mmCIF entry with sequence, helices, sheets and N, C-alpha, C, O atoms, coordinates in Angstrom:
data_MODEL
# 
_entry.id   MODEL 
# 
_entity.id                         1 
_entity.type                       polymer 
_entity.pdbx_number_of_molecules   1 
# 
_entity_poly.entity_id                      1 
_entity_poly.type                           'polypeptide(L)' 
_entity_poly.nstd_linkage                   no 
_entity_poly.nstd_monomer                   no 
_entity_poly.pdbx_seq_one_letter_code       MQKKKLPLRDLITAKRLNEMRIAYNKPQMTRPEAYQKLAVVRDYIETLKLFKL 
_entity_poly.pdbx_seq_one_letter_code_can   MQKKKLPLRDLITAKRLNEMRIAYNKPQMTRPEAYQKLAVVRDYIETLKLFKL 
_entity_poly.pdbx_strand_id                 A 
# 
loop_
_entity_poly_seq.entity_id 
_entity_poly_seq.num 
_entity_poly_seq.mon_id 
_entity_poly_seq.hetero 
1 1  MET n 
1 2  GLN n 
1 3  LYS n 
1 4  LYS n 
1 5  LYS n 
1 6  LEU n 
1 7  PRO n 
1 8  LEU n 
1 9  ARG n 
1 10 ASP n 
1 11 LEU n 
1 12 ILE n 
1 13 THR n 
1 14 ALA n 
1 15 LYS n 
1 16 ARG n 
1 17 LEU n 
1 18 ASN n 
1 19 GLU n 
1 20 MET n 
1 21 ARG n 
1 22 ILE n 
1 23 ALA n 
1 24 TYR n 
1 25 ASN n 
1 26 LYS n 
1 27 PRO n 
1 28 GLN n 
1 29 MET n 
1 30 THR n 
1 31 ARG n 
1 32 PRO n 
1 33 GLU n 
1 34 ALA n 
1 35 TYR n 
1 36 GLN n 
1 37 LYS n 
1 38 LEU n 
1 39 ALA n 
1 40 VAL n 
1 41 VAL n 
1 42 ARG n 
1 43 ASP n 
1 44 TYR n 
1 45 ILE n 
1 46 GLU n 
1 47 THR n 
1 48 LEU n 
1 49 LYS n 
1 50 LEU n 
1 51 PHE n 
1 52 LYS n 
1 53 LEU n 
# 
_struct_asym.id          A 
_struct_asym.entity_id   1 
# 
loop_
_struct_conf.conf_type_id 
_struct_conf.id 
_struct_conf.pdbx_PDB_helix_id 
_struct_conf.beg_label_comp_id 
_struct_conf.beg_label_asym_id 
_struct_conf.beg_label_seq_id 
_struct_conf.pdbx_beg_PDB_ins_code 
_struct_conf.end_label_comp_id 
_struct_conf.end_label_asym_id 
_struct_conf.end_label_seq_id 
_struct_conf.pdbx_end_PDB_ins_code 
_struct_conf.beg_auth_comp_id 
_struct_conf.beg_auth_asym_id 
_struct_conf.beg_auth_seq_id 
_struct_conf.end_auth_comp_id 
_struct_conf.end_auth_asym_id 
_struct_conf.end_auth_seq_id 
_struct_conf.pdbx_PDB_helix_class 
_struct_conf.details 
_struct_conf.pdbx_PDB_helix_length 
HELX_P HELX_P1 AA1 LEU A 8  ? ILE A 12 ? LEU A 8  ILE A 12 1 ? 5  
HELX_P HELX_P2 AA2 ALA A 14 ? TYR A 24 ? ALA A 14 TYR A 24 1 ? 11 
HELX_P HELX_P3 AA3 ARG A 31 ? LEU A 50 ? ARG A 31 LEU A 50 1 ? 20 
# 
_struct_conf_type.id          HELX_P 
_struct_conf_type.criteria    ? 
_struct_conf_type.reference   ? 
# 
loop_
_atom_site.group_PDB 
_atom_site.id 
_atom_site.type_symbol 
_atom_site.label_atom_id 
_atom_site.label_alt_id 
_atom_site.label_comp_id 
_atom_site.label_asym_id 
_atom_site.label_entity_id 
_atom_site.label_seq_id 
_atom_site.pdbx_PDB_ins_code 
_atom_site.Cartn_x 
_atom_site.Cartn_y 
_atom_site.Cartn_z 
_atom_site.occupancy 
_atom_site.B_iso_or_equiv 
_atom_site.pdbx_formal_charge 
_atom_site.auth_seq_id 
_atom_site.auth_comp_id 
_atom_site.auth_asym_id 
_atom_site.auth_atom_id 
_atom_site.pdbx_PDB_model_num 
ATOM 1   N N  . MET A 1 1  ? 2.665   -8.442  -9.272  1.00 0.00 ? 1  MET A N  1 
ATOM 2   C CA . MET A 1 1  ? 1.342   -8.382  -8.679  1.00 0.00 ? 1  MET A CA 1 
ATOM 3   C C  . MET A 1 1  ? 0.313   -8.930  -9.653  1.00 0.00 ? 1  MET A C  1 
ATOM 4   O O  . MET A 1 1  ? 0.256   -8.489  -10.800 1.00 0.00 ? 1  MET A O  1 
ATOM 5   N N  . GLN A 1 2  ? -0.486  -9.867  -9.224  1.00 0.00 ? 2  GLN A N  1 
ATOM 6   C CA . GLN A 1 2  ? -1.454  -10.473 -10.114 1.00 0.00 ? 2  GLN A CA 1 
ATOM 7   C C  . GLN A 1 2  ? -2.786  -9.728  -9.919  1.00 0.00 ? 2  GLN A C  1 
ATOM 8   O O  . GLN A 1 2  ? -3.223  -9.423  -8.809  1.00 0.00 ? 2  GLN A O  1 
ATOM 9   N N  . LYS A 1 3  ? -3.398  -9.459  -11.092 1.00 0.00 ? 3  LYS A N  1 
ATOM 10  C CA . LYS A 1 3  ? -4.665  -8.782  -11.056 1.00 0.00 ? 3  LYS A CA 1 
ATOM 11  C C  . LYS A 1 3  ? -5.841  -9.796  -11.069 1.00 0.00 ? 3  LYS A C  1 
ATOM 12  O O  . LYS A 1 3  ? -5.852  -10.741 -11.857 1.00 0.00 ? 3  LYS A O  1 
ATOM 13  N N  . LYS A 1 4  ? -6.806  -9.572  -10.191 1.00 0.00 ? 4  LYS A N  1 
ATOM 14  C CA . LYS A 1 4  ? -7.941  -10.406 -10.162 1.00 0.00 ? 4  LYS A CA 1 
ATOM 15  C C  . LYS A 1 4  ? -9.139  -9.666  -10.810 1.00 0.00 ? 4  LYS A C  1 
ATOM 16  O O  . LYS A 1 4  ? -9.305  -8.454  -10.674 1.00 0.00 ? 4  LYS A O  1 
ATOM 17  N N  . LYS A 1 5  ? -9.966  -10.470 -11.524 1.00 0.00 ? 5  LYS A N  1 
ATOM 18  C CA . LYS A 1 5  ? -11.173 -9.894  -12.075 1.00 0.00 ? 5  LYS A CA 1 
ATOM 19  C C  . LYS A 1 5  ? -12.195 -9.747  -10.956 1.00 0.00 ? 5  LYS A C  1 
ATOM 20  O O  . LYS A 1 5  ? -12.519 -10.741 -10.307 1.00 0.00 ? 5  LYS A O  1 
ATOM 21  N N  . LEU A 1 6  ? -12.699 -8.587  -10.711 1.00 0.00 ? 6  LEU A N  1 
ATOM 22  C CA . LEU A 1 6  ? -13.635 -8.323  -9.662  1.00 0.00 ? 6  LEU A CA 1 
ATOM 23  C C  . LEU A 1 6  ? -14.927 -7.676  -10.160 1.00 0.00 ? 6  LEU A C  1 
ATOM 24  O O  . LEU A 1 6  ? -14.899 -6.890  -11.107 1.00 0.00 ? 6  LEU A O  1 
ATOM 25  N N  . PRO A 1 7  ? -16.043 -7.996  -9.540  1.00 0.00 ? 7  PRO A N  1 
ATOM 26  C CA . PRO A 1 7  ? -17.270 -7.268  -9.916  1.00 0.00 ? 7  PRO A CA 1 
ATOM 27  C C  . PRO A 1 7  ? -17.060 -5.790  -9.704  1.00 0.00 ? 7  PRO A C  1 
ATOM 28  O O  . PRO A 1 7  ? -16.315 -5.399  -8.805  1.00 0.00 ? 7  PRO A O  1 
ATOM 29  N N  . LEU A 1 8  ? -17.704 -4.945  -10.518 1.00 0.00 ? 8  LEU A N  1 
ATOM 30  C CA . LEU A 1 8  ? -17.541 -3.494  -10.390 1.00 0.00 ? 8  LEU A CA 1 
ATOM 31  C C  . LEU A 1 8  ? -17.895 -3.017  -9.012  1.00 0.00 ? 8  LEU A C  1 
ATOM 32  O O  . LEU A 1 8  ? -17.257 -2.106  -8.484  1.00 0.00 ? 8  LEU A O  1 
ATOM 33  N N  . ARG A 1 9  ? -18.920 -3.627  -8.410  1.00 0.00 ? 9  ARG A N  1 
ATOM 34  C CA . ARG A 1 9  ? -19.347 -3.168  -7.088  1.00 0.00 ? 9  ARG A CA 1 
ATOM 35  C C  . ARG A 1 9  ? -18.212 -3.322  -6.086  1.00 0.00 ? 9  ARG A C  1 
ATOM 36  O O  . ARG A 1 9  ? -17.973 -2.440  -5.261  1.00 0.00 ? 9  ARG A O  1 
ATOM 37  N N  . ASP A 1 10 ? -17.520 -4.441  -6.167  1.00 0.00 ? 10 ASP A N  1 
ATOM 38  C CA . ASP A 1 10 ? -16.368 -4.665  -5.269  1.00 0.00 ? 10 ASP A CA 1 
ATOM 39  C C  . ASP A 1 10 ? -15.263 -3.599  -5.529  1.00 0.00 ? 10 ASP A C  1 
ATOM 40  O O  . ASP A 1 10 ? -14.689 -3.026  -4.603  1.00 0.00 ? 10 ASP A O  1 
ATOM 41  N N  . LEU A 1 11 ? -15.002 -3.370  -6.833  1.00 0.00 ? 11 LEU A N  1 
ATOM 42  C CA . LEU A 1 11 ? -13.934 -2.470  -7.248  1.00 0.00 ? 11 LEU A CA 1 
ATOM 43  C C  . LEU A 1 11 ? -14.181 -1.065  -6.664  1.00 0.00 ? 11 LEU A C  1 
ATOM 44  O O  . LEU A 1 11 ? -13.235 -0.388  -6.261  1.00 0.00 ? 11 LEU A O  1 
ATOM 45  N N  . ILE A 1 12 ? -15.417 -0.643  -6.621  1.00 0.00 ? 12 ILE A N  1 
ATOM 46  C CA . ILE A 1 12 ? -15.781 0.727   -6.251  1.00 0.00 ? 12 ILE A CA 1 
ATOM 47  C C  . ILE A 1 12 ? -15.714 0.934   -4.713  1.00 0.00 ? 12 ILE A C  1 
ATOM 48  O O  . ILE A 1 12 ? -15.611 2.071   -4.254  1.00 0.00 ? 12 ILE A O  1 
ATOM 49  N N  . THR A 1 13 ? -15.771 -0.133  -3.939  1.00 0.00 ? 13 THR A N  1 
ATOM 50  C CA . THR A 1 13 ? -15.817 0.047   -2.483  1.00 0.00 ? 13 THR A CA 1 
ATOM 51  C C  . THR A 1 13 ? -14.533 0.711   -1.951  1.00 0.00 ? 13 THR A C  1 
ATOM 52  O O  . THR A 1 13 ? -13.441 0.535   -2.491  1.00 0.00 ? 13 THR A O  1 
ATOM 53  N N  . ALA A 1 14 ? -14.713 1.460   -0.897  1.00 0.00 ? 14 ALA A N  1 
ATOM 54  C CA . ALA A 1 14 ? -13.542 2.135   -0.275  1.00 0.00 ? 14 ALA A CA 1 
ATOM 55  C C  . ALA A 1 14 ? -12.547 1.132   0.233   1.00 0.00 ? 14 ALA A C  1 
ATOM 56  O O  . ALA A 1 14 ? -11.343 1.374   0.158   1.00 0.00 ? 14 ALA A O  1 
ATOM 57  N N  . LYS A 1 15 ? -13.007 0.009   0.749   1.00 0.00 ? 15 LYS A N  1 
ATOM 58  C CA . LYS A 1 15 ? -12.153 -1.031  1.249   1.00 0.00 ? 15 LYS A CA 1 
ATOM 59  C C  . LYS A 1 15 ? -11.175 -1.497  0.157   1.00 0.00 ? 15 LYS A C  1 
ATOM 60  O O  . LYS A 1 15 ? -9.972  -1.628  0.386   1.00 0.00 ? 15 LYS A O  1 
ATOM 61  N N  . ARG A 1 16 ? -11.733 -1.741  -1.033  1.00 0.00 ? 16 ARG A N  1 
ATOM 62  C CA . ARG A 1 16 ? -10.930 -2.228  -2.116  1.00 0.00 ? 16 ARG A CA 1 
ATOM 63  C C  . ARG A 1 16 ? -9.918  -1.176  -2.511  1.00 0.00 ? 16 ARG A C  1 
ATOM 64  O O  . ARG A 1 16 ? -8.751  -1.500  -2.730  1.00 0.00 ? 16 ARG A O  1 
ATOM 65  N N  . LEU A 1 17 ? -10.339 0.098   -2.609  1.00 0.00 ? 17 LEU A N  1 
ATOM 66  C CA . LEU A 1 17 ? -9.432  1.172   -2.960  1.00 0.00 ? 17 LEU A CA 1 
ATOM 67  C C  . LEU A 1 17 ? -8.287  1.241   -1.958  1.00 0.00 ? 17 LEU A C  1 
ATOM 68  O O  . LEU A 1 17 ? -7.137  1.463   -2.338  1.00 0.00 ? 17 LEU A O  1 
ATOM 69  N N  . ASN A 1 18 ? -8.595  1.055   -0.705  1.00 0.00 ? 18 ASN A N  1 
ATOM 70  C CA . ASN A 1 18 ? -7.593  1.099   0.319   1.00 0.00 ? 18 ASN A CA 1 
ATOM 71  C C  . ASN A 1 18 ? -6.586  -0.061  0.167   1.00 0.00 ? 18 ASN A C  1 
ATOM 72  O O  . ASN A 1 18 ? -5.384  0.122   0.357   1.00 0.00 ? 18 ASN A O  1 
ATOM 73  N N  . GLU A 1 19 ? -7.101  -1.256  -0.178  1.00 0.00 ? 19 GLU A N  1 
ATOM 74  C CA . GLU A 1 19 ? -6.200  -2.410  -0.436  1.00 0.00 ? 19 GLU A CA 1 
ATOM 75  C C  . GLU A 1 19 ? -5.308  -2.079  -1.621  1.00 0.00 ? 19 GLU A C  1 
ATOM 76  O O  . GLU A 1 19 ? -4.110  -2.355  -1.575  1.00 0.00 ? 19 GLU A O  1 
ATOM 77  N N  . MET A 1 20 ? -5.848  -1.504  -2.664  1.00 0.00 ? 20 MET A N  1 
ATOM 78  C CA . MET A 1 20 ? -5.087  -1.155  -3.848  1.00 0.00 ? 20 MET A CA 1 
ATOM 79  C C  . MET A 1 20 ? -3.977  -0.166  -3.490  1.00 0.00 ? 20 MET A C  1 
ATOM 80  O O  . MET A 1 20 ? -2.831  -0.307  -3.915  1.00 0.00 ? 20 MET A O  1 
ATOM 81  N N  . ARG A 1 21 ? -4.362  0.857   -2.682  1.00 0.00 ? 21 ARG A N  1 
ATOM 82  C CA . ARG A 1 21 ? -3.408  1.887   -2.285  1.00 0.00 ? 21 ARG A CA 1 
ATOM 83  C C  . ARG A 1 21 ? -2.228  1.227   -1.559  1.00 0.00 ? 21 ARG A C  1 
ATOM 84  O O  . ARG A 1 21 ? -1.070  1.533   -1.842  1.00 0.00 ? 21 ARG A O  1 
ATOM 85  N N  . ILE A 1 22 ? -2.529  0.328   -0.631  1.00 0.00 ? 22 ILE A N  1 
ATOM 86  C CA . ILE A 1 22 ? -1.531  -0.355  0.140   1.00 0.00 ? 22 ILE A CA 1 
ATOM 87  C C  . ILE A 1 22 ? -0.617  -1.214  -0.809  1.00 0.00 ? 22 ILE A C  1 
ATOM 88  O O  . ILE A 1 22 ? 0.608   -1.214  -0.685  1.00 0.00 ? 22 ILE A O  1 
ATOM 89  N N  . ALA A 1 23 ? -1.246  -1.908  -1.713  1.00 0.00 ? 23 ALA A N  1 
ATOM 90  C CA . ALA A 1 23 ? -0.503  -2.760  -2.686  1.00 0.00 ? 23 ALA A CA 1 
ATOM 91  C C  . ALA A 1 23 ? 0.441   -1.902  -3.551  1.00 0.00 ? 23 ALA A C  1 
ATOM 92  O O  . ALA A 1 23 ? 1.572   -2.294  -3.838  1.00 0.00 ? 23 ALA A O  1 
ATOM 93  N N  . TYR A 1 24 ? -0.062  -0.709  -3.961  1.00 0.00 ? 24 TYR A N  1 
ATOM 94  C CA . TYR A 1 24 ? 0.753   0.136   -4.818  1.00 0.00 ? 24 TYR A CA 1 
ATOM 95  C C  . TYR A 1 24 ? 1.875   0.819   -4.076  1.00 0.00 ? 24 TYR A C  1 
ATOM 96  O O  . TYR A 1 24 ? 2.825   1.302   -4.693  1.00 0.00 ? 24 TYR A O  1 
ATOM 97  N N  . ASN A 1 25 ? 1.781   0.867   -2.762  1.00 0.00 ? 25 ASN A N  1 
ATOM 98  C CA . ASN A 1 25 ? 2.812   1.486   -1.942  1.00 0.00 ? 25 ASN A CA 1 
ATOM 99  C C  . ASN A 1 25 ? 3.941   0.530   -1.508  1.00 0.00 ? 25 ASN A C  1 
ATOM 100 O O  . ASN A 1 25 ? 4.833   0.893   -0.740  1.00 0.00 ? 25 ASN A O  1 
ATOM 101 N N  . LYS A 1 26 ? 3.860   -0.727  -2.043  1.00 0.00 ? 26 LYS A N  1 
ATOM 102 C CA . LYS A 1 26 ? 4.909   -1.670  -1.709  1.00 0.00 ? 26 LYS A CA 1 
ATOM 103 C C  . LYS A 1 26 ? 6.289   -1.165  -2.227  1.00 0.00 ? 26 LYS A C  1 
ATOM 104 O O  . LYS A 1 26 ? 6.365   -0.500  -3.260  1.00 0.00 ? 26 LYS A O  1 
ATOM 105 N N  . PRO A 1 27 ? 7.326   -1.485  -1.514  1.00 0.00 ? 27 PRO A N  1 
ATOM 106 C CA . PRO A 1 27 ? 8.670   -0.928  -1.783  1.00 0.00 ? 27 PRO A CA 1 
ATOM 107 C C  . PRO A 1 27 ? 9.187   -1.099  -3.218  1.00 0.00 ? 27 PRO A C  1 
ATOM 108 O O  . PRO A 1 27 ? 9.901   -0.237  -3.730  1.00 0.00 ? 27 PRO A O  1 
ATOM 109 N N  . GLN A 1 28 ? 8.814   -2.241  -3.876  1.00 0.00 ? 28 GLN A N  1 
ATOM 110 C CA . GLN A 1 28 ? 9.377   -2.496  -5.187  1.00 0.00 ? 28 GLN A CA 1 
ATOM 111 C C  . GLN A 1 28 ? 8.867   -1.515  -6.247  1.00 0.00 ? 28 GLN A C  1 
ATOM 112 O O  . GLN A 1 28 ? 9.412   -1.428  -7.347  1.00 0.00 ? 28 GLN A O  1 
ATOM 113 N N  . MET A 1 29 ? 7.812   -0.781  -5.890  1.00 0.00 ? 29 MET A N  1 
ATOM 114 C CA . MET A 1 29 ? 7.240   0.182   -6.828  1.00 0.00 ? 29 MET A CA 1 
ATOM 115 C C  . MET A 1 29 ? 7.614   1.610   -6.461  1.00 0.00 ? 29 MET A C  1 
ATOM 116 O O  . MET A 1 29 ? 7.517   2.012   -5.301  1.00 0.00 ? 29 MET A O  1 
ATOM 117 N N  . THR A 1 30 ? 8.040   2.370   -7.461  1.00 0.00 ? 30 THR A N  1 
ATOM 118 C CA . THR A 1 30 ? 8.455   3.756   -7.216  1.00 0.00 ? 30 THR A CA 1 
ATOM 119 C C  . THR A 1 30 ? 7.199   4.580   -6.923  1.00 0.00 ? 30 THR A C  1 
ATOM 120 O O  . THR A 1 30 ? 6.103   4.216   -7.351  1.00 0.00 ? 30 THR A O  1 
ATOM 121 N N  . ARG A 1 31 ? 7.351   5.659   -6.214  1.00 0.00 ? 31 ARG A N  1 
ATOM 122 C CA . ARG A 1 31 ? 6.260   6.528   -5.874  1.00 0.00 ? 31 ARG A CA 1 
ATOM 123 C C  . ARG A 1 31 ? 5.482   7.047   -7.111  1.00 0.00 ? 31 ARG A C  1 
ATOM 124 O O  . ARG A 1 31 ? 4.254   6.964   -7.146  1.00 0.00 ? 31 ARG A O  1 
ATOM 125 N N  . PRO A 1 32 ? 6.200   7.581   -8.120  1.00 0.00 ? 32 PRO A N  1 
ATOM 126 C CA . PRO A 1 32 ? 5.453   8.048   -9.318  1.00 0.00 ? 32 PRO A CA 1 
ATOM 127 C C  . PRO A 1 32 ? 4.577   6.999   -9.913  1.00 0.00 ? 32 PRO A C  1 
ATOM 128 O O  . PRO A 1 32 ? 3.456   7.276   -10.339 1.00 0.00 ? 32 PRO A O  1 
ATOM 129 N N  . GLU A 1 33 ? 5.094   5.760   -9.946  1.00 0.00 ? 33 GLU A N  1 
ATOM 130 C CA . GLU A 1 33 ? 4.325   4.645   -10.564 1.00 0.00 ? 33 GLU A CA 1 
ATOM 131 C C  . GLU A 1 33 ? 3.051   4.405   -9.731  1.00 0.00 ? 33 GLU A C  1 
ATOM 132 O O  . GLU A 1 33 ? 1.972   4.192   -10.283 1.00 0.00 ? 33 GLU A O  1 
ATOM 133 N N  . ALA A 1 34 ? 3.195   4.443   -8.415  1.00 0.00 ? 34 ALA A N  1 
ATOM 134 C CA . ALA A 1 34 ? 2.062   4.245   -7.541  1.00 0.00 ? 34 ALA A CA 1 
ATOM 135 C C  . ALA A 1 34 ? 1.000   5.315   -7.741  1.00 0.00 ? 34 ALA A C  1 
ATOM 136 O O  . ALA A 1 34 ? -0.188  5.014   -7.855  1.00 0.00 ? 34 ALA A O  1 
ATOM 137 N N  . TYR A 1 35 ? 1.447   6.584   -7.783  1.00 0.00 ? 35 TYR A N  1 
ATOM 138 C CA . TYR A 1 35 ? 0.510   7.679   -7.955  1.00 0.00 ? 35 TYR A CA 1 
ATOM 139 C C  . TYR A 1 35 ? -0.166  7.565   -9.315  1.00 0.00 ? 35 TYR A C  1 
ATOM 140 O O  . TYR A 1 35 ? -1.363  7.827   -9.438  1.00 0.00 ? 35 TYR A O  1 
ATOM 141 N N  . GLN A 1 36 ? 0.598   7.174   -10.345 1.00 0.00 ? 36 GLN A N  1 
ATOM 142 C CA . GLN A 1 36 ? 0.041   7.050   -11.684 1.00 0.00 ? 36 GLN A CA 1 
ATOM 143 C C  . GLN A 1 36 ? -1.081  5.964   -11.665 1.00 0.00 ? 36 GLN A C  1 
ATOM 144 O O  . GLN A 1 36 ? -2.172  6.182   -12.192 1.00 0.00 ? 36 GLN A O  1 
ATOM 145 N N  . LYS A 1 37 ? -0.791  4.830   -11.065 1.00 0.00 ? 37 LYS A N  1 
ATOM 146 C CA . LYS A 1 37 ? -1.804  3.747   -11.034 1.00 0.00 ? 37 LYS A CA 1 
ATOM 147 C C  . LYS A 1 37 ? -3.026  4.164   -10.282 1.00 0.00 ? 37 LYS A C  1 
ATOM 148 O O  . LYS A 1 37 ? -4.144  3.864   -10.701 1.00 0.00 ? 37 LYS A O  1 
ATOM 149 N N  . LEU A 1 38 ? -2.840  4.866   -9.153  1.00 0.00 ? 38 LEU A N  1 
ATOM 150 C CA . LEU A 1 38 ? -3.981  5.330   -8.386  1.00 0.00 ? 38 LEU A CA 1 
ATOM 151 C C  . LEU A 1 38 ? -4.796  6.331   -9.207  1.00 0.00 ? 38 LEU A C  1 
ATOM 152 O O  . LEU A 1 38 ? -6.026  6.284   -9.171  1.00 0.00 ? 38 LEU A O  1 
ATOM 153 N N  . ALA A 1 39 ? -4.172  7.201   -9.917  1.00 0.00 ? 39 ALA A N  1 
ATOM 154 C CA . ALA A 1 39 ? -4.847  8.183   -10.793 1.00 0.00 ? 39 ALA A CA 1 
ATOM 155 C C  . ALA A 1 39 ? -5.692  7.429   -11.834 1.00 0.00 ? 39 ALA A C  1 
ATOM 156 O O  . ALA A 1 39 ? -6.824  7.825   -12.111 1.00 0.00 ? 39 ALA A O  1 
ATOM 157 N N  . VAL A 1 40 ? -5.176  6.400   -12.383 1.00 0.00 ? 40 VAL A N  1 
ATOM 158 C CA . VAL A 1 40 ? -5.919  5.604   -13.383 1.00 0.00 ? 40 VAL A CA 1 
ATOM 159 C C  . VAL A 1 40 ? -7.193  5.033   -12.770 1.00 0.00 ? 40 VAL A C  1 
ATOM 160 O O  . VAL A 1 40 ? -8.274  5.087   -13.355 1.00 0.00 ? 40 VAL A O  1 
ATOM 161 N N  . VAL A 1 41 ? -7.015  4.460   -11.518 1.00 0.00 ? 41 VAL A N  1 
ATOM 162 C CA . VAL A 1 41 ? -8.177  3.879   -10.831 1.00 0.00 ? 41 VAL A CA 1 
ATOM 163 C C  . VAL A 1 41 ? -9.216  4.959   -10.585 1.00 0.00 ? 41 VAL A C  1 
ATOM 164 O O  . VAL A 1 41 ? -10.401 4.748   -10.844 1.00 0.00 ? 41 VAL A O  1 
ATOM 165 N N  . ARG A 1 42 ? -8.783  6.128   -10.081 1.00 0.00 ? 42 ARG A N  1 
ATOM 166 C CA . ARG A 1 42 ? -9.715  7.193   -9.781  1.00 0.00 ? 42 ARG A CA 1 
ATOM 167 C C  . ARG A 1 42 ? -10.449 7.652   -11.041 1.00 0.00 ? 42 ARG A C  1 
ATOM 168 O O  . ARG A 1 42 ? -11.663 7.859   -11.026 1.00 0.00 ? 42 ARG A O  1 
ATOM 169 N N  . ASP A 1 43 ? -9.682  7.810   -12.147 1.00 0.00 ? 43 ASP A N  1 
ATOM 170 C CA . ASP A 1 43 ? -10.324 8.202   -13.432 1.00 0.00 ? 43 ASP A CA 1 
ATOM 171 C C  . ASP A 1 43 ? -11.392 7.190   -13.811 1.00 0.00 ? 43 ASP A C  1 
ATOM 172 O O  . ASP A 1 43 ? -12.491 7.556   -14.229 1.00 0.00 ? 43 ASP A O  1 
ATOM 173 N N  . TYR A 1 44 ? -11.058 5.911   -13.659 1.00 0.00 ? 44 TYR A N  1 
ATOM 174 C CA . TYR A 1 44 ? -11.953 4.821   -14.051 1.00 0.00 ? 44 TYR A CA 1 
ATOM 175 C C  . TYR A 1 44 ? -13.275 4.900   -13.216 1.00 0.00 ? 44 TYR A C  1 
ATOM 176 O O  . TYR A 1 44 ? -14.376 4.760   -13.749 1.00 0.00 ? 44 TYR A O  1 
ATOM 177 N N  . ILE A 1 45 ? -13.114 5.125   -11.927 1.00 0.00 ? 45 ILE A N  1 
ATOM 178 C CA . ILE A 1 45 ? -14.293 5.236   -11.063 1.00 0.00 ? 45 ILE A CA 1 
ATOM 179 C C  . ILE A 1 45 ? -15.148 6.478   -11.357 1.00 0.00 ? 45 ILE A C  1 
ATOM 180 O O  . ILE A 1 45 ? -16.377 6.436   -11.314 1.00 0.00 ? 45 ILE A O  1 
ATOM 181 N N  . GLU A 1 46 ? -14.469 7.557   -11.650 1.00 0.00 ? 46 GLU A N  1 
ATOM 182 C CA . GLU A 1 46 ? -15.182 8.791   -11.995 1.00 0.00 ? 46 GLU A CA 1 
ATOM 183 C C  . GLU A 1 46 ? -15.952 8.560   -13.263 1.00 0.00 ? 46 GLU A C  1 
ATOM 184 O O  . GLU A 1 46 ? -17.077 9.047   -13.376 1.00 0.00 ? 46 GLU A O  1 
ATOM 185 N N  . THR A 1 47 ? -15.385 7.811   -14.272 1.00 0.00 ? 47 THR A N  1 
ATOM 186 C CA . THR A 1 47 ? -16.035 7.485   -15.479 1.00 0.00 ? 47 THR A CA 1 
ATOM 187 C C  . THR A 1 47 ? -17.298 6.639   -15.214 1.00 0.00 ? 47 THR A C  1 
ATOM 188 O O  . THR A 1 47 ? -18.372 6.873   -15.769 1.00 0.00 ? 47 THR A O  1 
ATOM 189 N N  . LEU A 1 48 ? -17.101 5.649   -14.339 1.00 0.00 ? 48 LEU A N  1 
ATOM 190 C CA . LEU A 1 48 ? -18.245 4.794   -14.012 1.00 0.00 ? 48 LEU A CA 1 
ATOM 191 C C  . LEU A 1 48 ? -19.412 5.633   -13.421 1.00 0.00 ? 48 LEU A C  1 
ATOM 192 O O  . LEU A 1 48 ? -20.571 5.457   -13.798 1.00 0.00 ? 48 LEU A O  1 
ATOM 193 N N  . LYS A 1 49 ? -19.074 6.535   -12.496 1.00 0.00 ? 49 LYS A N  1 
ATOM 194 C CA . LYS A 1 49 ? -20.050 7.402   -11.894 1.00 0.00 ? 49 LYS A CA 1 
ATOM 195 C C  . LYS A 1 49 ? -20.794 8.214   -12.954 1.00 0.00 ? 49 LYS A C  1 
ATOM 196 O O  . LYS A 1 49 ? -22.016 8.357   -12.926 1.00 0.00 ? 49 LYS A O  1 
ATOM 197 N N  . LEU A 1 50 ? -19.983 8.748   -13.909 1.00 0.00 ? 50 LEU A N  1 
ATOM 198 C CA . LEU A 1 50 ? -20.494 9.575   -14.964 1.00 0.00 ? 50 LEU A CA 1 
ATOM 199 C C  . LEU A 1 50 ? -21.540 8.827   -15.745 1.00 0.00 ? 50 LEU A C  1 
ATOM 200 O O  . LEU A 1 50 ? -22.609 9.372   -16.022 1.00 0.00 ? 50 LEU A O  1 
ATOM 201 N N  . PHE A 1 51 ? -21.256 7.560   -16.118 1.00 0.00 ? 51 PHE A N  1 
ATOM 202 C CA . PHE A 1 51 ? -22.164 6.777   -16.898 1.00 0.00 ? 51 PHE A CA 1 
ATOM 203 C C  . PHE A 1 51 ? -23.123 5.947   -16.034 1.00 0.00 ? 51 PHE A C  1 
ATOM 204 O O  . PHE A 1 51 ? -23.882 5.128   -16.552 1.00 0.00 ? 51 PHE A O  1 
ATOM 205 N N  . LYS A 1 52 ? -23.081 6.171   -14.688 1.00 0.00 ? 52 LYS A N  1 
ATOM 206 C CA . LYS A 1 52 ? -23.978 5.478   -13.742 1.00 0.00 ? 52 LYS A CA 1 
ATOM 207 C C  . LYS A 1 52 ? -24.010 3.973   -13.946 1.00 0.00 ? 52 LYS A C  1 
ATOM 208 O O  . LYS A 1 52 ? -25.081 3.367   -13.982 1.00 0.00 ? 52 LYS A O  1 
ATOM 209 N N  . LEU A 1 53 ? -22.824 3.367   -14.081 1.00 0.00 ? 53 LEU A N  1 
ATOM 210 C CA . LEU A 1 53 ? -22.722 1.911   -14.259 1.00 0.00 ? 53 LEU A CA 1 
ATOM 211 C C  . LEU A 1 53 ? -22.787 1.235   -12.929 1.00 0.00 ? 53 LEU A C  1 
ATOM 212 O O  . LEU A 1 53 ? -22.719 0.008   -12.856 1.00 0.00 ? 53 LEU A O  1 
# 
């Protein structure tokens, strides 16, 4: 899976999160990996909110 550089505003949108969730649920990835990656994204967004970026 190739990562694209996106503006923070795009990254934070619910639509983008949903796309990421779908991508992480693809069969070649195990469930724990998917949950781990989603957790990282959530932590990242919580951090952004904290610093109001």
